[in-house]
mmCIF file as gemmi writes it, N, C-alpha and C atoms, coordinates in Angstrom:
data_model
loop_
_atom_site.group_PDB
_atom_site.id
_atom_site.type_symbol
_atom_site.label_atom_id
_atom_site.label_alt_id
_atom_site.label_comp_id
_atom_site.label_asym_id
_atom_site.label_entity_id
_atom_site.label_seq_id
_atom_site.pdbx_PDB_ins_code
_atom_site.Cartn_x
_atom_site.Cartn_y
_atom_site.Cartn_z
_atom_site.occupancy
_atom_site.B_iso_or_equiv
_atom_site.pdbx_formal_charge
_atom_site.auth_seq_id
_atom_site.auth_asym_id
_atom_site.pdbx_PDB_model_num
ATOM 1 N N . MET Axp A 1 ? -4.481 -37.072 21.101 1 0 ? 1 A 1
ATOM 2 C CA . MET Axp A 1 ? -4.404 -36.37 19.877 1 0 ? 1 A 1
ATOM 3 C C . MET Axp A 1 ? -5.644 -35.585 19.568 1 0 ? 1 A 1
ATOM 4 N N . MET Axp A 2 ? -5.649 -34.52 19.086 1 0 ? 2 A 1
ATOM 5 C CA . MET Axp A 2 ? -6.66 -33.726 18.696 1 0 ? 2 A 1
ATOM 6 C C . MET Axp A 2 ? -7.442 -33.973 17.48 1 0 ? 2 A 1
ATOM 7 N N . LYS Axp A 3 ? -8.702 -34.18 17.406 1 0 ? 3 A 1
ATOM 8 C CA . LYS Axp A 3 ? -9.335 -34.317 16.039 1 0 ? 3 A 1
ATOM 9 C C . LYS Axp A 3 ? -10.016 -33.023 15.719 1 0 ? 3 A 1
ATOM 10 N N . LEU Axp A 4 ? -9.763 -32.602 14.506 1 0 ? 4 A 1
ATOM 11 C CA . LEU Axp A 4 ? -10.267 -31.29 14.081 1 0 ? 4 A 1
ATOM 12 C C . LEU Axp A 4 ? -11.329 -31.524 13.033 1 0 ? 4 A 1
ATOM 13 N N . THR Axp A 5 ? -12.302 -30.64 13.012 1 0 ? 5 A 1
ATOM 14 C CA . THR Axp A 5 ? -13.374 -30.589 12.02 1 0 ? 5 A 1
ATOM 15 C C . THR Axp A 5 ? -12.744 -29.912 10.754 1 0 ? 5 A 1
ATOM 16 N N . ASN Axp A 6 ? -13.448 -29.978 9.6 1 0 ? 6 A 1
ATOM 17 C CA . ASN Axp A 6 ? -12.884 -29.478 8.415 1 0 ? 6 A 1
ATOM 18 C C . ASN Axp A 6 ? -12.859 -28.067 8.503 1 0 ? 6 A 1
ATOM 19 N N . ASN Axp A 7 ? -13.846 -27.314 9.184 1 0 ? 7 A 1
ATOM 20 C CA . ASN Axp A 7 ? -13.704 -25.929 9.476 1 0 ? 7 A 1
ATOM 21 C C . ASN Axp A 7 ? -12.495 -25.588 10.273 1 0 ? 7 A 1
ATOM 22 N N . GLU Axp A 8 ? -12.275 -26.356 11.284 1 0 ? 8 A 1
ATOM 23 C CA . GLU Axp A 8 ? -11.1 -26.076 12.159 1 0 ? 8 A 1
ATOM 24 C C . GLU Axp A 8 ? -9.786 -26.282 11.327 1 0 ? 8 A 1
ATOM 25 N N . ILE Axp A 9 ? -9.698 -27.24 10.495 1 0 ? 9 A 1
ATOM 26 C CA . ILE Axp A 9 ? -8.583 -27.519 9.709 1 0 ? 9 A 1
ATOM 27 C C . ILE Axp A 9 ? -8.478 -26.246 8.722 1 0 ? 9 A 1
ATOM 28 N N . ASP Axp A 10 ? -9.403 -25.825 8.183 1 0 ? 10 A 1
ATOM 29 C CA . ASP Axp A 10 ? -9.442 -24.547 7.28 1 0 ? 10 A 1
ATOM 30 C C . ASP Axp A 10 ? -8.795 -23.433 8.047 1 0 ? 10 A 1
ATOM 31 N N . SER Axp A 11 ? -9.361 -23.232 9.261 1 0 ? 11 A 1
ATOM 32 C CA . SER Axp A 11 ? -8.902 -22.106 9.984 1 0 ? 11 A 1
ATOM 33 C C . SER Axp A 11 ? -7.55 -22.178 10.51 1 0 ? 11 A 1
ATOM 34 N N . LEU Axp A 12 ? -7.156 -23.374 10.781 1 0 ? 12 A 1
ATOM 35 C CA . LEU Axp A 12 ? -5.698 -23.577 11.205 1 0 ? 12 A 1
ATOM 36 C C . LEU Axp A 12 ? -4.737 -23.424 9.965 1 0 ? 12 A 1
ATOM 37 N N . ALA Axp A 13 ? -5.142 -23.793 8.826 1 0 ? 13 A 1
ATOM 38 C CA . ALA Axp A 13 ? -4.321 -23.552 7.601 1 0 ? 13 A 1
ATOM 39 C C . ALA Axp A 13 ? -4.147 -22.205 7.264 1 0 ? 13 A 1
ATOM 40 N N . GLU Axp A 14 ? -5.357 -21.384 7.448 1 0 ? 14 A 1
ATOM 41 C CA . GLU Axp A 14 ? -5.291 -20.008 7.043 1 0 ? 14 A 1
ATOM 42 C C . GLU Axp A 14 ? -4.393 -19.303 8.183 1 0 ? 14 A 1
ATOM 43 N N . ASP Axp A 15 ? -4.46 -19.642 9.339 1 0 ? 15 A 1
ATOM 44 C CA . ASP Axp A 15 ? -3.526 -19.097 10.378 1 0 ? 15 A 1
ATOM 45 C C . ASP Axp A 15 ? -2.198 -19.402 10.039 1 0 ? 15 A 1
ATOM 46 N N . ALA Axp A 16 ? -1.896 -20.624 9.67 1 0 ? 16 A 1
ATOM 47 C CA . ALA Axp A 16 ? -0.407 -20.989 9.402 1 0 ? 16 A 1
ATOM 48 C C . ALA Axp A 16 ? 0.142 -20.164 8.189 1 0 ? 16 A 1
ATOM 49 N N . VAL Axp A 17 ? -0.675 -19.858 7.171 1 0 ? 17 A 1
ATOM 50 C CA . VAL Axp A 17 ? -0.239 -19.188 6.021 1 0 ? 17 A 1
ATOM 51 C C . VAL Axp A 17 ? -0.022 -17.779 6.524 1 0 ? 17 A 1
ATOM 52 N N . ASN Axp A 18 ? -0.914 -17.177 7.254 1 0 ? 18 A 1
ATOM 53 C CA . ASN Axp A 18 ? -0.784 -15.749 7.796 1 0 ? 18 A 1
ATOM 54 C C . ASN Axp A 18 ? 0.537 -15.58 8.617 1 0 ? 18 A 1
ATOM 55 N N . VAL Axp A 19 ? 0.815 -16.602 9.502 1 0 ? 19 A 1
ATOM 56 C CA . VAL Axp A 19 ? 2.018 -16.489 10.266 1 0 ? 19 A 1
ATOM 57 C C . VAL Axp A 19 ? 3.237 -16.556 9.385 1 0 ? 19 A 1
ATOM 58 N N . ALA Axp A 20 ? 3.246 -17.457 8.445 1 0 ? 20 A 1
ATOM 59 C CA . ALA Axp A 20 ? 4.328 -17.635 7.556 1 0 ? 20 A 1
ATOM 60 C C . ALA Axp A 20 ? 4.551 -16.306 6.723 1 0 ? 20 A 1
ATOM 61 N N . VAL Axp A 21 ? 3.47 -15.839 6.197 1 0 ? 21 A 1
ATOM 62 C CA . VAL Axp A 21 ? 3.551 -14.578 5.332 1 0 ? 21 A 1
ATOM 63 C C . VAL Axp A 21 ? 4.074 -13.449 6.218 1 0 ? 21 A 1
ATOM 64 N N . LYS Axp A 22 ? 3.529 -13.268 7.454 1 0 ? 22 A 1
ATOM 65 C CA . LYS Axp A 22 ? 3.976 -12.195 8.314 1 0 ? 22 A 1
ATOM 66 C C . LYS Axp A 22 ? 5.431 -12.255 8.641 1 0 ? 22 A 1
ATOM 67 N N . HIS Axp A 23 ? 5.944 -13.525 8.834 1 0 ? 23 A 1
ATOM 68 C CA . HIS Axp A 23 ? 7.278 -13.715 9.209 1 0 ? 23 A 1
ATOM 69 C C . HIS Axp A 23 ? 8.168 -13.292 8.062 1 0 ? 23 A 1
ATOM 70 N N . ILE Axp A 24 ? 7.814 -13.63 6.843 1 0 ? 24 A 1
ATOM 71 C CA . ILE Axp A 24 ? 8.464 -13.122 5.613 1 0 ? 24 A 1
ATOM 72 C C . ILE Axp A 24 ? 8.43 -11.565 5.533 1 0 ? 24 A 1
ATOM 73 N N . GLN Axp A 25 ? 7.286 -11.087 5.751 1 0 ? 25 A 1
ATOM 74 C CA . GLN Axp A 25 ? 7.173 -9.647 5.61 1 0 ? 25 A 1
ATOM 75 C C . GLN Axp A 25 ? 8.105 -8.921 6.608 1 0 ? 25 A 1
ATOM 76 N N . ASP Axp A 26 ? 8.096 -9.381 7.941 1 0 ? 26 A 1
ATOM 77 C CA . ASP Axp A 26 ? 8.895 -8.853 8.913 1 0 ? 26 A 1
ATOM 78 C C . ASP Axp A 26 ? 10.384 -8.936 8.598 1 0 ? 26 A 1
ATOM 79 N N . LYS Axp A 27 ? 10.79 -10.104 8.13 1 0 ? 27 A 1
ATOM 80 C CA . LYS Axp A 27 ? 12.131 -10.256 7.627 1 0 ? 27 A 1
ATOM 81 C C . LYS Axp A 27 ? 12.624 -9.245 6.524 1 0 ? 27 A 1
ATOM 82 N N . LEU Axp A 28 ? 11.645 -9.046 5.714 1 0 ? 28 A 1
ATOM 83 C CA . LEU Axp A 28 ? 11.899 -8.034 4.489 1 0 ? 28 A 1
ATOM 84 C C . LEU Axp A 28 ? 11.616 -6.65 4.871 1 0 ? 28 A 1
ATOM 85 N N . GLY Axp A 29 ? 11.115 -6.354 6.127 1 0 ? 29 A 1
ATOM 86 C CA . GLY Axp A 29 ? 10.779 -4.948 6.419 1 0 ? 29 A 1
ATOM 87 C C . GLY Axp A 29 ? 9.572 -4.43 5.688 1 0 ? 29 A 1
ATOM 88 N N . ILE Axp A 30 ? 8.599 -5.265 5.238 1 0 ? 30 A 1
ATOM 89 C CA . ILE Axp A 30 ? 7.386 -4.955 4.591 1 0 ? 30 A 1
ATOM 90 C C . ILE Axp A 30 ? 6.416 -4.3 5.705 1 0 ? 30 A 1
ATOM 91 N N . LYS Axp A 31 ? 5.918 -3.209 5.369 1 0 ? 31 A 1
ATOM 92 C CA . LYS Axp A 31 ? 4.984 -2.528 6.32 1 0 ? 31 A 1
ATOM 93 C C . LYS Axp A 31 ? 3.555 -2.898 6.009 1 0 ? 31 A 1
ATOM 94 N N . ALA Axp A 32 ? 3.182 -3.075 4.85 1 0 ? 32 A 1
ATOM 95 C CA . ALA Axp A 32 ? 1.833 -3.351 4.409 1 0 ? 32 A 1
ATOM 96 C C . ALA Axp A 32 ? 1.652 -4.696 3.737 1 0 ? 32 A 1
ATOM 97 N N . GLY Axp A 33 ? 0.511 -5.262 3.779 1 0 ? 33 A 1
ATOM 98 C CA . GLY Axp A 33 ? 0.299 -6.634 3.314 1 0 ? 33 A 1
ATOM 99 C C . GLY Axp A 33 ? -0.352 -6.686 1.955 1 0 ? 33 A 1
ATOM 100 N N . ASP Axp A 34 ? -0.457 -5.515 1.347 1 0 ? 34 A 1
ATOM 101 C CA . ASP Axp A 34 ? -1.189 -5.444 0.192 1 0 ? 34 A 1
ATOM 102 C C . ASP Axp A 34 ? -0.848 -6.523 -0.893 1 0 ? 34 A 1
ATOM 103 N N . PHE Axp A 35 ? 0.516 -6.602 -1.131 1 0 ? 35 A 1
ATOM 104 C CA . PHE Axp A 35 ? 0.95 -7.53 -2.147 1 0 ? 35 A 1
ATOM 105 C C . PHE Axp A 35 ? 0.511 -8.998 -1.866 1 0 ? 35 A 1
ATOM 106 N N . ALA Axp A 36 ? 0.63 -9.338 -0.489 1 0 ? 36 A 1
ATOM 107 C CA . ALA Axp A 36 ? 0.344 -10.623 -0.158 1 0 ? 36 A 1
ATOM 108 C C . ALA Axp A 36 ? -1.086 -10.9 -0.323 1 0 ? 36 A 1
ATOM 109 N N . GLY Axp A 37 ? -1.875 -9.921 -0.039 1 0 ? 37 A 1
ATOM 110 C CA . GLY Axp A 37 ? -3.361 -10.144 -0.164 1 0 ? 37 A 1
ATOM 111 C C . GLY Axp A 37 ? -3.741 -10.403 -1.668 1 0 ? 37 A 1
ATOM 112 N N . ILE Axp A 38 ? -3.112 -9.628 -2.567 1 0 ? 38 A 1
ATOM 113 C CA . ILE Axp A 38 ? -3.321 -9.867 -3.931 1 0 ? 38 A 1
ATOM 114 C C . ILE Axp A 38 ? -2.674 -11.274 -4.581 1 0 ? 38 A 1
ATOM 115 N N . PHE Axp A 39 ? -1.52 -11.474 -4.038 1 0 ? 39 A 1
ATOM 116 C CA . PHE Axp A 39 ? -0.837 -12.743 -4.414 1 0 ? 39 A 1
ATOM 117 C C . PHE Axp A 39 ? -1.53 -13.973 -4.045 1 0 ? 39 A 1
ATOM 118 N N . PHE Axp A 40 ? -2.095 -13.946 -2.768 1 0 ? 40 A 1
ATOM 119 C CA . PHE Axp A 40 ? -2.829 -15.172 -2.299 1 0 ? 40 A 1
ATOM 120 C C . PHE Axp A 40 ? -4.258 -15.317 -2.653 1 0 ? 40 A 1
ATOM 121 N N . SER Axp A 41 ? -4.735 -14.182 -3.213 1 0 ? 41 A 1
ATOM 122 C CA . SER Axp A 41 ? -6.11 -14.123 -3.611 1 0 ? 41 A 1
ATOM 123 C C . SER Axp A 41 ? -6.427 -14.847 -4.98 1 0 ? 41 A 1
ATOM 124 N N . TYR Axp A 42 ? -5.396 -15.106 -5.748 1 0 ? 42 A 1
ATOM 125 C CA . TYR Axp A 42 ? -5.483 -15.708 -7.049 1 0 ? 42 A 1
ATOM 126 C C . TYR Axp A 42 ? -5.594 -17.278 -6.977 1 0 ? 42 A 1
ATOM 127 N N . ASP Axp A 43 ? -4.887 -17.799 -6.007 1 0 ? 43 A 1
ATOM 128 C CA . ASP Axp A 43 ? -4.673 -19.248 -6.018 1 0 ? 43 A 1
ATOM 129 C C . ASP Axp A 43 ? -4.679 -19.708 -4.492 1 0 ? 43 A 1
ATOM 130 N N . ASP Axp A 44 ? -5.347 -20.769 -4.158 1 0 ? 44 A 1
ATOM 131 C CA . ASP Axp A 44 ? -5.496 -21.338 -2.909 1 0 ? 44 A 1
ATOM 132 C C . ASP Axp A 44 ? -4.458 -22.531 -2.65 1 0 ? 44 A 1
ATOM 133 N N . TYR Axp A 45 ? -3.542 -22.74 -3.565 1 0 ? 45 A 1
ATOM 134 C CA . TYR Axp A 45 ? -2.628 -23.784 -3.463 1 0 ? 45 A 1
ATOM 135 C C . TYR Axp A 45 ? -1.847 -23.907 -2.147 1 0 ? 45 A 1
ATOM 136 N N . VAL Axp A 46 ? -1.359 -22.846 -1.515 1 0 ? 46 A 1
ATOM 137 C CA . VAL Axp A 46 ? -0.682 -22.864 -0.357 1 0 ? 46 A 1
ATOM 138 C C . VAL Axp A 46 ? -1.676 -23.382 0.842 1 0 ? 46 A 1
ATOM 139 N N . PHE Axp A 47 ? -2.819 -22.901 0.773 1 0 ? 47 A 1
ATOM 140 C CA . PHE Axp A 47 ? -3.809 -23.246 1.755 1 0 ? 47 A 1
ATOM 141 C C . PHE Axp A 47 ? -4.089 -24.679 1.73 1 0 ? 47 A 1
ATOM 142 N N . LYS Axp A 48 ? -4.147 -25.234 0.518 1 0 ? 48 A 1
ATOM 143 C CA . LYS Axp A 48 ? -4.366 -26.787 0.238 1 0 ? 48 A 1
ATOM 144 C C . LYS Axp A 48 ? -3.203 -27.487 0.803 1 0 ? 48 A 1
ATOM 145 N N . VAL Axp A 49 ? -2.143 -26.99 0.626 1 0 ? 49 A 1
ATOM 146 C CA . VAL Axp A 49 ? -0.863 -27.776 0.963 1 0 ? 49 A 1
ATOM 147 C C . VAL Axp A 49 ? -0.915 -27.76 2.519 1 0 ? 49 A 1
ATOM 148 N N . PHE Axp A 50 ? -1.15 -26.617 3.284 1 0 ? 50 A 1
ATOM 149 C CA . PHE Axp A 50 ? -1.119 -26.657 4.57 1 0 ? 50 A 1
ATOM 150 C C . PHE Axp A 50 ? -2.302 -27.56 5.197 1 0 ? 50 A 1
ATOM 151 N N . LYS Axp A 51 ? -3.403 -27.579 4.549 1 0 ? 51 A 1
ATOM 152 C CA . LYS Axp A 51 ? -4.498 -28.497 4.898 1 0 ? 51 A 1
ATOM 153 C C . LYS Axp A 51 ? -4.096 -29.973 4.689 1 0 ? 51 A 1
ATOM 154 N N . GLU Axp A 52 ? -3.517 -30.312 3.705 1 0 ? 52 A 1
ATOM 155 C CA . GLU Axp A 52 ? -3.034 -31.591 3.419 1 0 ? 52 A 1
ATOM 156 C C . GLU Axp A 52 ? -1.919 -31.942 4.647 1 0 ? 52 A 1
ATOM 157 N N . TYR Axp A 53 ? -1.055 -31.044 4.936 1 0 ? 53 A 1
ATOM 158 C CA . TYR Axp A 53 ? -0.031 -31.363 5.95 1 0 ? 53 A 1
ATOM 159 C C . TYR Axp A 53 ? -0.938 -31.475 7.273 1 0 ? 53 A 1
ATOM 160 N N . ILE Axp A 54 ? -1.734 -30.746 7.687 1 0 ? 54 A 1
ATOM 161 C CA . ILE Axp A 54 ? -2.451 -30.826 8.933 1 0 ? 54 A 1
ATOM 162 C C . ILE Axp A 54 ? -3.097 -32.208 8.891 1 0 ? 54 A 1
ATOM 163 N N . ARG Axp A 55 ? -3.778 -32.647 7.907 1 0 ? 55 A 1
ATOM 164 C CA . ARG Axp A 55 ? -4.432 -33.964 7.866 1 0 ? 55 A 1
ATOM 165 C C . ARG Axp A 55 ? -3.537 -35.063 7.942 1 0 ? 55 A 1
ATOM 166 N N . GLY Axp A 56 ? -2.298 -34.862 7.252 1 0 ? 56 A 1
ATOM 167 C CA . GLY Axp A 56 ? -1.147 -35.944 7.414 1 0 ? 56 A 1
ATOM 168 C C . GLY Axp A 56 ? -0.728 -36.046 8.931 1 0 ? 56 A 1
ATOM 169 N N . GLU Axp A 57 ? -0.54 -34.964 9.481 1 0 ? 57 A 1
ATOM 170 C CA . GLU Axp A 57 ? -0.066 -34.957 10.953 1 0 ? 57 A 1
ATOM 171 C C . GLU Axp A 57 ? -1.099 -35.655 11.75 1 0 ? 57 A 1
ATOM 172 N N . MET Axp A 58 ? -2.412 -35.41 11.624 1 0 ? 58 A 1
ATOM 173 C CA . MET Axp A 58 ? -3.522 -36.121 12.278 1 0 ? 58 A 1
ATOM 174 C C . MET Axp A 58 ? -3.429 -37.433 12.112 1 0 ? 58 A 1
ATOM 175 N N . PHE Axp A 59 ? -3.342 -37.971 10.876 1 0 ? 59 A 1
ATOM 176 C CA . PHE Axp A 59 ? -3.297 -39.434 10.433 1 0 ? 59 A 1
ATOM 177 C C . PHE Axp A 59 ? -2.101 -40.028 11.004 1 0 ? 59 A 1
ATOM 178 N N . ASP Axp A 60 ? -0.89 -39.4 10.999 1 0 ? 60 A 1
ATOM 179 C CA . ASP Axp A 60 ? 0.336 -39.979 11.563 1 0 ? 60 A 1
ATOM 180 C C . ASP Axp A 60 ? 0.099 -40.2 13.084 1 0 ? 60 A 1
ATOM 181 N N . GLN Axp A 61 ? -0.395 -39.182 13.75 1 0 ? 61 A 1
ATOM 182 C CA . GLN Axp A 61 ? -0.738 -39.326 15.147 1 0 ? 61 A 1
ATOM 183 C C . GLN Axp A 61 ? -1.633 -40.526 15.422 1 0 ? 61 A 1
ATOM 184 N N . GLU Axp A 62 ? -2.653 -40.653 14.628 1 0 ? 62 A 1
ATOM 185 C CA . GLU Axp A 62 ? -3.588 -41.662 14.895 1 0 ? 62 A 1
ATOM 186 C C . GLU Axp A 62 ? -2.95 -43.053 14.617 1 0 ? 62 A 1
ATOM 187 N N . MET Axp A 63 ? -1.988 -43.237 13.611 1 0 ? 63 A 1
ATOM 188 C CA . MET Axp A 63 ? -1.338 -44.42 13.401 1 0 ? 63 A 1
ATOM 189 C C . MET Axp A 63 ? -0.247 -44.72 14.52 1 0 ? 63 A 1
ATOM 190 N N . MET Axp A 64 ? 0.381 -43.779 15.152 1 0 ? 64 A 1
ATOM 191 C CA . MET Axp A 64 ? 1.201 -43.987 16.18 1 0 ? 64 A 1
ATOM 192 C C . MET Axp A 64 ? 0.449 -44.391 17.472 1 0 ? 64 A 1
ATOM 193 N N . LYS Axp A 65 ? -0.604 -43.867 17.629 1 0 ? 65 A 1
ATOM 194 C CA . LYS Axp A 65 ? -1.501 -44.205 18.779 1 0 ? 65 A 1
ATOM 195 C C . LYS Axp A 65 ? -1.828 -45.736 18.67 1 0 ? 65 A 1
ATOM 196 N N . ASN Axp A 66 ? -1.982 -46.295 17.483 1 0 ? 66 A 1
ATOM 197 C CA . ASN Axp A 66 ? -2.543 -47.55 17.253 1 0 ? 66 A 1
ATOM 198 C C . ASN Axp A 66 ? -1.349 -48.606 17.319 1 0 ? 66 A 1
ATOM 199 N N . GLU Axp A 67 ? -0.059 -48.192 17.402 1 0 ? 67 A 1
ATOM 200 C CA . GLU Axp A 67 ? 1.027 -49.073 17.438 1 0 ? 67 A 1
ATOM 201 C C . GLU Axp A 67 ? 1.152 -49.69 18.777 1 0 ? 67 A 1
């Protein structure tokens, strides 16, 4: 199992949000990310959720390893 630093978790969460947003934009035919930039600049809730998920996955893997 990979152990990540807080900075690595932050970076991974940001990457995950960017991939998700890009996928939505591609499916909707959006050519510019202006709205997404504005939308996600007001609140970091989505980033927090992804970071919590990443930490949860790491915890789960650690627990599975100890069984």
